[in-house]
C-alpha positions as CSV (number, residue, x, y, z in Angstrom):
1,M,-21.9,29.0,21.3
2,T,-20.0,30.8,18.5
3,P,-16.2,30.7,19.1
4,A,-13.9,32.9,17.1
5,L,-12.4,31.1,14.1
6,V,-8.6,31.2,13.8
7,G,-6.3,30.0,11.0
8,S,-5.8,30.6,7.3
9,A,-6.5,28.6,4.1
10,G,-5.1,25.1,4.3
11,N,-5.0,25.0,8.1
12,L,-6.8,22.3,10.0
13,A,-9.2,24.0,12.5
14,L,-10.0,22.0,15.6
15,M,-12.9,23.0,17.9
16,Q,-13.0,21.7,21.5
17,V,-16.5,21.9,23.0
18,L,-17.1,21.3,26.7
19,S,-20.7,21.0,27.8
20,G,-23.1,19.9,30.5
21,H,-26.8,19.2,30.2
22,P,-29.4,17.2,32.2
23,S,-29.9,14.9,29.2
24,D,-26.1,14.8,28.4
25,S,-26.9,16.1,24.9
26,I,-24.2,16.0,22.1
27,P,-23.6,19.6,20.8
28,T,-24.8,20.1,17.2
29,T,-22.3,19.9,14.4
30,P,-21.6,23.3,12.8
31,S,-22.2,23.6,9.1
32,G,-19.2,22.6,7.1
33,W,-17.5,20.9,10.1
34,S,-16.9,17.2,10.9
35,L,-17.6,15.5,14.2
36,I,-14.5,13.7,15.3
37,S,-15.7,12.3,18.7
38,S,-17.8,13.0,21.7
39,F,-17.6,11.4,25.1
40,S,-18.9,12.2,28.6
41,G,-18.5,11.1,32.1
42,G,-17.6,11.9,35.7
43,G,-20.3,10.0,37.4
44,G,-23.0,11.2,39.8
45,T,-25.9,13.5,39.0
46,F,-25.6,16.6,36.9
47,G,-25.5,19.6,39.2
48,A,-23.6,22.6,40.3
49,S,-19.9,21.7,40.0
50,A,-20.9,18.1,40.1
51,G,-21.8,15.2,37.9
52,P,-20.9,14.4,34.2
53,R,-19.5,16.7,31.7
54,R,-19.0,16.1,27.9
55,Q,-16.1,16.8,25.6
56,T,-16.7,17.0,21.8
57,W,-14.2,17.6,19.0
58,F,-15.0,19.0,15.6
59,A,-12.6,19.6,12.6
60,R,-12.6,21.5,9.4
61,V,-9.9,22.1,6.7
62,L,-10.1,25.8,6.1
63,A,-10.5,27.3,2.6
64,G,-10.5,30.9,3.8
65,G,-13.3,33.2,4.6
66,E,-15.4,30.8,6.6
67,P,-17.8,32.3,9.2
68,N,-17.4,31.6,12.9
69,P,-19.0,28.2,13.6
70,T,-22.0,27.8,15.9
71,T,-22.8,24.8,18.0
72,V,-25.7,24.5,20.6
73,I,-27.2,22.1,23.1
74,P,-30.9,22.1,24.0
75,S,-31.9,25.4,25.7
76,G,-34.2,26.0,28.6
77,S,-32.7,23.3,30.8
78,A,-31.6,24.3,34.3
79,G,-27.9,24.4,34.8
80,S,-26.9,23.7,31.1
81,V,-23.5,25.0,30.2
82,I,-21.4,25.0,27.0
83,A,-18.0,26.5,26.2
84,A,-15.8,26.2,23.1
85,R,-12.4,27.2,21.7
86,I,-10.7,26.7,18.3
87,I,-7.0,26.1,17.5
88,S,-5.6,25.7,14.0
89,L,-2.7,23.6,12.7
90,A,-0.5,24.2,9.6
91,R,0.6,21.3,7.5
92,T,4.3,21.0,6.4
93,A,4.0,17.8,4.3
94,G,1.6,15.1,3.2
95,T,-1.6,15.2,1.2
96,G,-4.1,16.1,3.9
97,W,-5.0,15.3,7.5
98,R,-5.9,12.2,9.4
99,W,-7.1,12.1,13.0
100,A,-8.3,9.7,15.7
101,A,-9.4,10.4,19.2
102,S,-9.5,8.4,22.5
103,G,-11.0,9.6,25.7
104,A,-12.5,8.5,29.0
105,D,-13.7,9.8,32.4
106,D,-12.3,10.1,35.9
107,S,-15.2,9.6,38.3
108,T,-13.2,9.7,41.5
109,S,-13.1,13.2,42.9
110,G,-9.6,14.4,43.6
111,T,-6.8,16.6,42.4
112,A,-4.8,13.8,40.7
113,F,-6.8,13.6,37.5
114,S,-6.2,10.6,35.3
115,V,-8.0,8.7,32.5
116,V,-7.0,5.8,30.2
117,G,-8.4,6.3,26.7
118,G,-11.2,4.0,25.7
119,M,-9.6,3.2,22.3
120,A,-6.1,2.2,21.3
121,L,-4.6,4.8,18.9
122,T,-1.7,4.3,16.5
123,F,1.2,6.6,17.2
124,K,4.4,7.2,15.3
125,A,7.1,9.8,15.2
126,G,5.9,13.2,14.0
127,D,2.3,12.8,15.1
128,F,0.8,15.8,16.8
129,V,-1.3,15.3,19.9
130,V,-4.0,17.6,21.4
131,L,-5.0,16.9,25.0
132,G,-8.4,18.1,26.1
133,Y,-9.8,18.3,29.6
134,G,-13.2,19.1,31.1
135,V,-14.2,18.8,34.8
136,A,-17.4,19.7,36.7
137,S,-15.9,22.3,39.0
138,S,-16.7,25.9,37.9
139,A,-13.6,27.2,39.7
140,D,-10.7,24.9,38.9
141,S,-7.4,25.1,37.1
142,Y,-4.9,22.6,35.6
143,T,-1.2,22.1,35.9
144,A,1.2,19.2,34.8
145,E,-0.9,18.1,31.8
146,A,0.7,15.0,30.4
147,V,0.2,11.9,28.2
148,T,1.9,8.5,28.3
149,A,1.6,5.4,26.1
150,A,3.6,2.2,26.2
151,G,6.4,2.2,23.6
152,I,5.9,5.9,22.7
153,T,8.0,8.9,23.7
154,F,6.1,12.2,23.7
155,G,7.8,15.6,23.6
156,T,7.2,18.5,26.0
157,V,3.5,19.1,26.7
158,T,2.5,22.8,26.4
159,E,-0.6,24.2,28.0
160,R,-2.6,26.3,25.4
161,A,-5.6,27.3,27.4
162,D,-7.1,26.9,30.9
163,A,-10.4,28.4,31.8
164,A,-13.2,28.2,34.4
165,V,-16.8,28.7,33.2
166,T,-19.4,29.8,35.8
167,T,-22.4,29.8,33.5
168,G,-25.2,27.4,34.6
169,N,-23.8,24.5,36.6
170,G,-20.3,25.4,35.4
171,L,-17.2,23.6,34.3
172,S,-13.5,24.1,33.9
173,S,-11.6,23.3,30.7
174,A,-8.0,23.0,29.5
175,L,-6.2,22.3,26.3
176,A,-2.6,21.3,25.8
177,T,-0.4,20.0,22.9
178,C,2.6,17.9,22.2
179,S,4.1,15.7,19.5
180,V,5.5,12.1,19.3
181,S,9.2,12.1,19.4
182,S,9.8,8.4,18.8
183,G,8.2,5.0,18.9
184,T,5.6,3.2,16.9
185,A,2.7,1.4,18.6
186,Q,-1.1,1.0,18.8
187,V,-2.0,1.6,22.4
188,A,-4.5,3.4,24.6
189,P,-3.0,6.7,25.9
190,T,-3.1,7.7,29.5
191,I,-4.0,11.4,30.0
192,T,-3.2,13.1,33.4
193,A,-3.2,16.5,35.0
194,T,-3.1,18.1,38.5
195,L,-6.2,20.0,39.5
196,A,-6.2,23.0,41.9
197,A,-9.5,21.7,43.4
198,A,-10.9,18.1,43.6
199,S,-13.3,17.3,40.8
200,V,-14.5,14.8,38.3
201,G,-14.8,14.9,34.5
202,V,-13.4,13.8,31.1
203,A,-10.2,14.0,29.2
204,G,-9.0,12.7,25.8
205,A,-6.1,12.7,23.3
206,L,-6.7,13.8,19.7
207,R,-4.0,12.4,17.4
208,I,-3.4,14.4,14.3
209,R,-1.3,13.1,11.4
210,E,-0.2,14.7,8.1
211,A,-1.6,12.2,5.6
212,S,0.5,10.1,3.3
213,S,-2.3,8.4,1.3
214,D,-3.0,9.7,-2.2
215,V,-4.4,8.5,-5.5
216,A,-2.9,9.0,-9.0
217,A,-4.0,8.1,-12.5
218,I,-1.5,7.5,-15.4
219,A,-2.7,7.1,-19.0
220,Q,-1.1,4.3,-20.9
221,T,-0.4,5.0,-24.5
222,A,-1.3,1.5,-25.6
223,F,-4.5,1.0,-27.7
224,P,-7.3,0.9,-26.6
225,P,-6.4,3.5,-24.0
226,R,-6.4,2.4,-20.4
227,N,-5.5,4.2,-17.2
228,L,-3.4,2.9,-14.3
229,V,-5.1,4.0,-11.1
230,S,-3.1,3.7,-7.9
231,A,-3.8,4.4,-4.2
232,T,-0.5,4.9,-2.3
233,G,0.8,5.6,1.2
234,L,-1.9,3.4,2.8
235,T,0.0,1.9,5.7
236,G,1.1,5.3,6.9
237,D,-2.5,6.3,7.4
238,D,-3.7,2.9,8.9
239,I,-5.9,2.3,5.8
240,T,-7.6,-1.1,5.7
241,T,-10.1,-0.9,2.9
242,V,-10.0,1.0,-0.5
243,T,-12.7,1.6,-3.2
244,L,-11.6,3.4,-6.4
245,Y,-14.1,5.5,-8.4
246,R,-14.0,7.2,-11.7
247,Q,-15.7,10.6,-11.5
248,V,-17.1,12.5,-14.5
249,D,-18.8,15.7,-13.4
250,T,-20.6,14.6,-10.2
251,N,-21.2,11.0,-11.4
252,L,-19.2,8.3,-9.6
253,T,-18.6,4.9,-11.2
254,A,-16.7,2.2,-9.4
255,V,-13.6,1.0,-11.2
256,R,-13.9,-2.7,-11.8
257,A,-12.3,-5.0,-9.3
258,A,-11.7,-2.1,-7.0
259,T,-14.6,-2.1,-4.6
260,G,-14.0,-2.7,-0.9
261,I,-10.6,-4.1,-1.4
262,D,-8.8,-5.3,1.8
263,V,-5.4,-3.6,1.9
264,T,-4.5,-4.3,5.5
265,G,-0.7,-4.2,5.7
266,Q,-0.4,-3.0,2.0
267,S,1.3,0.2,1.1
268,S,-0.6,0.6,-2.3
269,L,-3.4,-0.7,-4.5
270,L,-3.1,-0.7,-8.3
271,R,-6.0,-1.2,-10.7
272,V,-6.4,-0.8,-14.5
273,D,-9.4,1.2,-15.8
274,A,-10.0,-0.1,-19.3
275,E,-13.6,1.2,-19.5
276,Q,-13.2,5.0,-19.1
277,P,-15.1,7.4,-21.4
278,F,-13.2,9.2,-24.1
279,G,-12.8,12.9,-24.8
280,V,-14.1,14.2,-21.4
281,S,-12.2,15.3,-18.3
282,M,-12.4,12.9,-15.4
283,T,-10.8,12.4,-12.0
284,Y,-10.3,9.3,-9.9
285,A,-11.5,9.2,-6.3
286,A,-10.2,6.8,-3.6
287,V,-12.4,6.2,-0.7
288,L,-10.2,5.1,2.2
289,T,-11.4,3.4,5.3
290,D,-9.0,3.3,8.3
291,L,-8.8,0.8,11.1
292,Y,-11.1,3.1,13.2
293,G,-13.9,2.9,10.6
294,Q,-13.4,6.5,9.5
295,Q,-13.6,7.3,5.8
296,W,-11.4,9.6,3.8
297,T,-11.6,10.6,0.2
298,V,-8.7,11.7,-2.0
299,Y,-8.8,12.7,-5.6
300,S,-6.4,12.4,-8.6
301,D,-5.5,15.2,-11.0
302,P,-7.8,15.5,-14.0
303,I,-7.1,13.2,-16.9
304,T,-8.7,13.0,-20.4
305,S,-8.4,9.9,-22.6
306,T,-8.4,10.8,-26.3
307,V,-8.8,8.6,-29.4
308,D,-8.9,9.4,-33.2
309,A,-12.4,7.7,-33.7
310,D,-14.9,5.6,-31.9
311,V,-13.7,2.3,-30.3
312,V,-15.1,-1.2,-30.1
313,S,-13.2,-3.3,-27.6
314,D,-13.1,-6.3,-25.3
315,A,-13.1,-4.9,-21.7
316,I,-11.6,-8.1,-20.4
317,R,-8.8,-8.9,-22.8
318,G,-7.9,-5.2,-23.4
319,V,-7.9,-5.4,-27.2
320,G,-10.0,-3.4,-29.7
321,A,-10.5,-1.6,-33.0
322,L,-10.8,2.0,-34.1
323,V,-14.1,2.5,-36.0
324,H,-16.5,5.2,-37.0
325,I,-20.1,4.7,-35.8
326,E,-22.4,5.6,-38.6
327,S,-26.0,4.6,-38.0
328,P,-28.5,6.1,-35.6
329,L,-29.5,3.7,-32.9
330,D,-33.1,2.3,-33.2
331,W,-33.7,0.8,-29.8
332,K,-36.0,-2.2,-30.0
333,R,-37.4,-3.6,-26.8
334,D,-39.4,-6.9,-26.9
335,R,-42.2,-7.7,-24.5
336,E,-43.9,-11.0,-24.1
337,A,-47.6,-10.2,-24.0
338,T,-50.9,-12.0,-24.6
339,T,-54.2,-10.4,-25.4
340,F,-57.7,-11.6,-24.3
341,N,-61.1,-10.4,-25.4
342,V,-63.1,-10.3,-22.2
343,G,-66.6,-9.1,-22.8
344,G,-65.6,-6.8,-25.6
345,R,-62.6,-5.4,-23.7
346,I,-59.0,-6.2,-24.7
347,V,-57.0,-7.4,-21.6
348,V,-53.3,-7.5,-22.0
349,V,-51.1,-9.7,-19.8
350,G,-47.4,-9.3,-20.3
351,R,-44.0,-9.4,-18.8
352,P,-41.5,-6.5,-18.4
353,R,-40.0,-5.3,-21.6
354,S,-36.5,-6.5,-22.6
355,A,-33.2,-4.8,-22.7
356,P,-32.8,-2.8,-25.9
357,S,-31.5,-4.3,-29.1
358,T,-30.2,-2.6,-32.2
359,T,-28.0,-2.8,-35.3
360,V,-24.9,-0.7,-35.0
361,T,-23.2,0.1,-38.3
362,V,-19.5,0.9,-38.0
363,R,-16.9,1.8,-40.6
364,T,-13.2,0.9,-40.6
365,E,-10.9,2.8,-42.9
366,T,-7.7,0.8,-43.0
367,D,-6.9,-2.9,-43.4
368,E,-5.3,-2.9,-40.0
369,D,-8.5,-1.6,-38.3
370,G,-10.7,-3.9,-40.3
371,D,-8.6,-6.9,-39.4
372,A,-8.5,-5.8,-35.7
373,L,-12.3,-5.6,-35.6
374,N,-12.6,-9.1,-37.2
375,D,-10.2,-10.5,-34.7
376,L,-12.1,-8.9,-31.9
377,L,-15.4,-10.3,-33.1
378,D,-13.8,-13.8,-33.4
379,H,-12.5,-13.9,-29.9
380,V,-14.5,-11.3,-27.8
381,T,-14.9,-12.6,-24.3
382,E,-18.3,-14.2,-23.8
383,G,-19.5,-12.3,-26.9
384,V,-19.7,-9.0,-25.0
385,L,-18.4,-5.9,-26.8
386,L,-17.6,-2.5,-25.2
387,I,-18.6,0.3,-27.5
388,R,-17.4,3.8,-26.8
389,R,-17.9,7.0,-28.8
390,Q,-14.9,9.3,-29.5
391,V,-16.4,11.9,-27.2
392,S,-18.4,10.1,-24.6
393,L,-22.1,9.7,-25.0
394,P,-23.5,8.0,-21.9
395,R,-26.6,6.8,-23.6
396,L,-24.5,5.0,-26.3
397,D,-21.3,4.0,-24.4
398,G,-21.6,0.6,-22.8
399,S,-21.6,-3.2,-23.0
400,Y,-23.4,-5.1,-25.8
401,A,-23.9,-8.8,-26.4
402,L,-23.1,-9.6,-30.0
403,L,-25.8,-11.6,-31.8
404,D,-24.3,-11.6,-35.3
405,D,-22.5,-9.4,-37.7
406,T,-22.2,-8.6,-41.4
407,E,-19.1,-7.3,-43.1
408,S,-19.3,-5.2,-46.3
409,P,-15.9,-4.4,-47.8
410,T,-15.4,-2.3,-50.9
411,W,-13.5,-3.2,-54.1
412,Y,-11.7,0.1,-54.5
413,D,-10.3,1.1,-51.1
414,Q,-9.7,-0.2,-47.6
415,F,-13.0,0.9,-46.2
416,R,-15.3,-1.8,-44.7
417,W,-18.7,-1.5,-43.1
418,F,-19.8,-3.9,-40.3
419,Q,-23.4,-4.3,-39.2
420,L,-23.4,-5.5,-35.6
421,N,-26.6,-6.9,-34.3
422,V,-26.4,-6.4,-30.5
423,V,-28.4,-6.4,-27.3
424,R,-27.5,-4.0,-24.4
425,A,-25.8,-6.1,-21.7
426,D,-25.0,-5.7,-18.1
427,D,-21.4,-4.5,-17.2
428,W,-18.9,-7.2,-16.3
429,P,-19.0,-8.2,-12.6
430,D,-16.7,-6.5,-10.2
431,V,-14.7,-9.7,-9.6
432,L,-13.1,-9.6,-13.1
433,E,-10.1,-7.3,-13.2
434,A,-9.2,-5.5,-16.4
435,A,-5.9,-6.5,-18.1
436,G,-3.1,-3.9,-17.7
437,F,-1.3,-5.4,-20.7
438,T,-2.0,-8.2,-23.2
439,L,0.2,-10.9,-24.6
440,Q,0.0,-9.0,-27.9
441,D,1.5,-6.0,-26.2
442,I,4.5,-8.1,-25.2
443,A,4.8,-9.8,-28.6
444,N,4.8,-6.4,-30.3
445,N,7.7,-5.2,-28.2
446,Y,9.8,-8.3,-27.4
447,S,11.1,-11.1,-29.6
448,T,12.6,-13.4,-26.9
449,L,11.9,-14.3,-23.3
450,A,15.5,-13.3,-22.5
451,D,14.9,-9.8,-23.6
452,L,11.7,-9.6,-21.5
453,A,13.5,-10.9,-18.4
454,A,16.3,-8.5,-18.9
455,D,13.9,-5.5,-18.7
456,F,11.6,-6.6,-15.9
457,S,12.5,-7.9,-12.5
458,S,9.0,-8.9,-11.5
459,L,5.5,-9.5,-12.8
460,L,4.4,-6.3,-11.1
461,A,6.9,-4.3,-13.2
462,I,5.3,-5.7,-16.3
463,A,1.8,-4.7,-15.0
464,L,3.0,-1.1,-14.4
465,Y,4.8,-0.8,-17.8
466,D,3.3,1.3,-20.6
467,F,3.6,-0.9,-23.7
468,G,2.3,1.8,-26.0
């Protein structure tokens, strides 16, 4: 089945597929489309104008120029039938689309067709609702299509299509639309219609919403650079869980303390990324899971963090120093091993080799930078440094455990050289959240608590502020 695609770039295309098959097969998902839901019913045995029929919904946001989609069920089965149609919706607001579907079957043959959706949907004013019907009769028609839900007022229902299909064992389908006028509730909808001839089948409501959820990244001007990453508009889209990622090219890295965060009832989630690479364009992705278990991904605009040199910092405290990395890295990896001479053959028994260790030589060019590096080395959290190149180099950038250091100042200028003996370390665990500001940031900008209190009404306001 290859229905004609309608709609233009940016539209949401919805494909309703009605089918019948001896094994009640789910139609295949067309390339580039998403399966929204599929449910069947009607009772009895599959036969001519009798037994179960299946309704399936697919969706795709159009970019323009897509081919007509193709969906199929197993061929060669007596009486199999499939029919499809596509409608498209234009968005007037929001950042994208969110959908949820609820359906059920009416297995009592009659002309008063009625089902109560098997899942409670959230409704609010402005939601768009698509009603889909499919009955076993191959010569039927529909009138008085309607939807009701406790606490919700729906606008006028408009029938969009009504067709009888005589192929195989046949079916009759209908599609109607309406919108939510008022009310907010999570409730299972009741979908009804009047049939011209008694039959059994399925019906469902597909709720479409213009999305409010989004993700944004704002660069702070404080040093070392850090990005405020926020996912917003979460309650409007029924979002319950959020994971934030930093994306460079196609590589995704979870932002620390932002994995699988429960945001039920929260309108936003804010995290600080103090470990981003420098000198390369990146975006942030928010993977959003709604109360139905569906996942949605939204992306921020590109952002590039720039610095004047390389940076050695403390990823927990948010402090650091500007340096120039001078030496090549000689990665040494130890391996505990013992050799045995067994009948003239050397047998080696050993353990896996260690993490790499090396001596990193860095240069500071001002007293301020040299003092900042000394202060960092004195107080670095758990002795773990974050080293990042001015333009990211993935095989260099990372966390290092400090073993010891040697400082070599000169007599004639402010230059100093530091030899840092380090071992490559694991990244900090996800439970530790990066600092959005430091006490030093506050001290650099405010002399009294009264001044601080005058500028900030809450601790959140301090966390959102750019102290650079």
